[in-house]
C-alpha positions as CSV (number, residue, x, y, z in Angstrom):
1,M,108.4,80.5,218.2
2,R,109.7,78.9,215.2
3,V,109.8,74.8,215.3
4,A,111.2,72.4,212.8
5,I,109.9,68.9,212.7
6,A,111.6,66.0,210.9
7,G,109.2,63.4,209.9
8,G,105.8,63.9,208.2
9,G,104.2,60.7,209.4
10,S,101.3,60.8,211.8
11,V,103.2,61.6,214.8
12,G,105.1,64.6,213.1
13,T,101.9,65.8,211.4
14,A,100.1,65.6,214.7
15,I,102.5,67.8,216.5
16,A,102.8,70.3,213.4
17,A,99.0,70.8,213.6
18,E,98.8,71.2,217.4
19,L,101.9,73.7,217.3
20,H,100.3,75.6,214.1
21,H,97.1,76.0,216.0
22,N,98.9,77.3,219.1
23,G,100.3,80.1,216.8
24,H,104.0,79.0,216.2
25,D,105.7,79.3,213.0
26,V,106.1,75.5,212.0
27,L,108.3,73.8,209.2
28,V,108.1,70.1,208.6
29,I,110.7,68.2,206.8
30,E,109.8,65.1,204.9
31,R,112.0,63.0,202.5
32,D,109.0,61.5,200.5
33,P,107.7,64.2,198.0
34,D,104.6,62.2,197.4
35,L,103.7,62.6,201.0
36,V,104.5,66.3,201.0
37,S,102.3,67.1,198.0
38,R,99.6,65.2,199.6
39,L,99.7,66.8,203.0
40,R,100.6,70.4,202.1
41,D,96.9,70.8,201.3
42,E,95.7,69.6,204.5
43,L,98.0,71.5,206.8
44,D,98.8,74.9,206.3
45,V,102.5,75.0,207.7
46,T,105.9,75.2,205.6
47,W,106.5,72.2,203.9
48,V,110.3,70.8,202.7
49,A,110.7,67.7,200.6
50,A,114.2,66.9,201.9
51,D,116.2,64.3,203.9
52,A,116.5,65.7,207.1
53,C,119.7,63.5,207.8
54,E,121.5,65.5,205.3
55,V,123.5,68.8,206.6
56,S,122.9,70.6,203.0
57,S,119.1,69.9,203.4
58,L,118.7,71.3,206.8
59,D,120.6,74.3,205.6
60,A,118.4,74.9,202.8
61,A,115.5,74.6,205.0
62,G,116.8,77.5,207.2
63,L,117.5,75.4,210.6
64,A,119.8,77.9,211.9
65,T,117.0,80.1,212.3
66,V,114.7,77.8,214.4
67,D,114.3,77.8,218.1
68,V,113.1,74.1,218.5
69,V,113.7,70.8,216.4
70,V,111.5,67.9,216.9
71,A,113.1,64.7,215.5
72,A,109.6,62.6,215.1
73,T,110.4,60.2,212.3
74,G,109.6,56.4,212.8
75,D,113.3,55.4,212.8
76,D,115.6,56.1,215.9
77,E,118.8,56.1,213.9
78,D,117.3,59.1,211.8
79,N,116.2,60.8,215.1
80,L,119.8,60.7,216.4
81,V,121.4,61.9,213.4
82,V,119.0,64.8,213.1
83,S,119.3,65.6,216.8
84,L,123.1,65.7,216.4
85,L,123.2,67.7,213.2
86,A,120.7,70.3,214.6
87,K,122.9,70.9,217.9
88,Q,126.4,70.5,216.5
89,E,126.0,72.1,212.9
90,F,123.2,74.5,213.7
91,A,123.1,75.1,217.4
92,V,119.7,74.9,217.8
93,P,118.8,75.8,221.4
94,R,116.4,72.9,222.0
95,V,116.1,69.4,220.6
96,V,113.3,66.9,221.3
97,A,113.8,63.5,220.0
98,R,111.2,60.6,219.7
99,V,112.2,57.3,221.0
100,N,110.7,54.5,219.1
101,H,112.0,51.6,220.8
102,P,112.7,51.6,224.4
103,K,115.8,49.5,224.3
104,N,117.4,52.6,222.4
105,Q,116.3,55.0,225.1
106,W,120.1,54.9,226.8
107,L,121.3,56.5,223.3
108,F,119.3,59.7,223.2
109,T,121.6,61.8,225.6
110,E,123.3,65.1,225.2
111,S,126.1,63.6,223.6
112,W,123.8,63.0,220.4
113,G,122.4,66.7,220.7
114,V,119.1,65.4,222.5
115,D,117.9,67.7,225.3
116,V,114.6,65.8,225.8
117,S,113.7,62.3,224.8
118,V,110.2,61.1,224.7
119,S,109.3,57.2,224.5
120,T,105.8,56.6,224.1
121,P,106.0,53.2,225.9
122,Q,107.9,54.7,228.7
123,L,105.6,57.5,229.0
124,L,102.4,55.2,228.9
125,T,104.1,53.0,231.4
126,A,104.8,56.3,233.6
127,L,101.0,57.4,233.4
128,V,99.7,54.0,234.3
129,E,102.0,53.7,237.5
130,E,100.9,57.6,238.4
131,A,97.4,56.6,238.4
132,V,97.6,53.7,240.7
133,S,100.7,54.2,242.7
134,V,100.1,55.7,245.9
135,G,103.4,56.2,248.3
136,A,105.5,55.5,245.2
137,L,108.2,57.5,243.1
138,V,107.0,57.5,239.6
139,R,109.4,59.0,236.7
140,L,107.3,60.9,234.3
141,L,109.8,62.4,232.3
142,R,113.7,62.8,231.7
143,F,115.4,65.7,230.7
144,E,119.3,66.9,229.6
145,G,120.2,63.3,228.7
146,G,119.0,61.8,231.6
147,S,120.6,63.8,234.5
148,A,117.4,65.2,235.5
149,H,113.9,63.8,235.8
150,L,110.4,65.0,236.5
151,V,109.0,62.5,239.3
152,E,105.7,62.3,240.9
153,V,105.0,61.0,244.4
154,T,101.1,60.9,246.1
155,L,101.6,61.1,249.4
156,A,100.6,58.3,251.6
157,D,99.0,58.0,255.2
158,D,102.5,57.3,256.5
159,S,104.4,59.7,254.3
160,P,106.9,61.7,256.6
161,A,106.1,64.8,254.4
162,A,102.5,64.9,255.4
163,G,101.7,68.2,257.4
164,V,105.2,69.5,256.6
165,T,105.9,72.8,255.0
166,V,108.0,72.7,251.9
167,A,110.7,75.1,253.5
168,D,110.8,72.3,256.4
169,L,111.1,69.6,254.1
170,G,114.8,69.9,253.6
171,I,114.6,69.3,249.9
172,P,118.3,69.2,248.5
173,R,119.6,71.9,246.4
174,D,119.5,69.7,243.2
175,A,115.8,69.1,243.7
176,T,112.7,71.5,243.7
177,I,109.1,71.0,244.1
178,V,107.6,72.4,240.9
179,A,103.9,71.6,241.8
180,V,101.1,70.0,243.9
181,V,98.1,68.8,242.5
182,R,95.4,68.6,245.5
183,D,91.7,67.6,244.9
184,D,92.2,68.3,241.0
185,R,93.5,71.8,242.0
186,L,97.0,72.8,241.1
187,I,98.9,74.4,243.8
188,V,102.2,76.3,242.9
189,P,104.3,75.8,246.0
190,R,105.8,78.3,248.3
191,G,107.9,77.8,251.3
192,D,104.8,78.0,253.7
193,T,102.8,75.4,251.7
194,R,101.9,72.6,253.9
195,L,101.7,69.1,252.2
196,A,98.8,66.7,252.8
197,V,98.3,63.1,252.5
198,G,96.9,62.4,249.0
199,D,98.5,65.4,247.4
200,E,100.4,64.5,244.2
201,V,103.9,66.2,244.5
202,L,105.7,67.1,241.1
203,V,109.4,67.3,241.9
204,L,112.4,68.1,239.3
205,V,115.2,66.2,240.7
206,T,118.6,65.1,239.5
207,A,119.9,61.3,239.4
208,E,122.0,62.0,242.5
209,A,119.1,63.5,245.0
210,E,116.4,61.3,243.8
211,D,117.2,59.0,246.9
212,T,117.1,62.0,249.3
213,V,113.8,63.1,247.8
214,Q,112.4,59.8,248.2
215,Q,113.3,59.4,251.7
216,L,111.8,62.8,252.6
217,L,108.5,62.2,250.9
218,I,108.1,58.2,251.3
219,G,110.4,57.4,253.7
220,G,111.6,53.9,254.5
């Protein structure tokens, strides 16, 4: 997979190093030429000293050939511009954008070319809630401009889903159970998978179906 990363700061370089280690073809676009010169010897990926907010720079870097763009700069405005250009000008199949300030989260949608937005404060909050919440729906990740979420529910003693098979739950068409974690073991659910108290149930769900899923797994 060919991945272009806009931003050569600590976040961008960490992503680049991990993707490179996993065997992907990585391109990093960073506007500071001194930073590029310094990091080129440290990280063996393709480096381009250019402004990722300019169409000509992205074109010269070969953005039309990449599978994924990661807008990982420390500026939300820049990340939105990069995302929009990647999607509209170069038809990049998947655009992932970093959200630096949670108050700007609402801007990172399909209208700005963003397929997936990642907000570190929001993610940390979700992980804290996921660790301590039983019998509550926790949003872990948002997809497709906010129309779909990955949510987690740890089934409490009084959960109406405890002892019920996935096929009999009545999960709406706009939702699907993608995984169940039980006693630190990952279960890929099938129709005959029977849920139990203490199960961590991961559900991909649209906003419209979220209330129904909550009723099925939590009750009330």
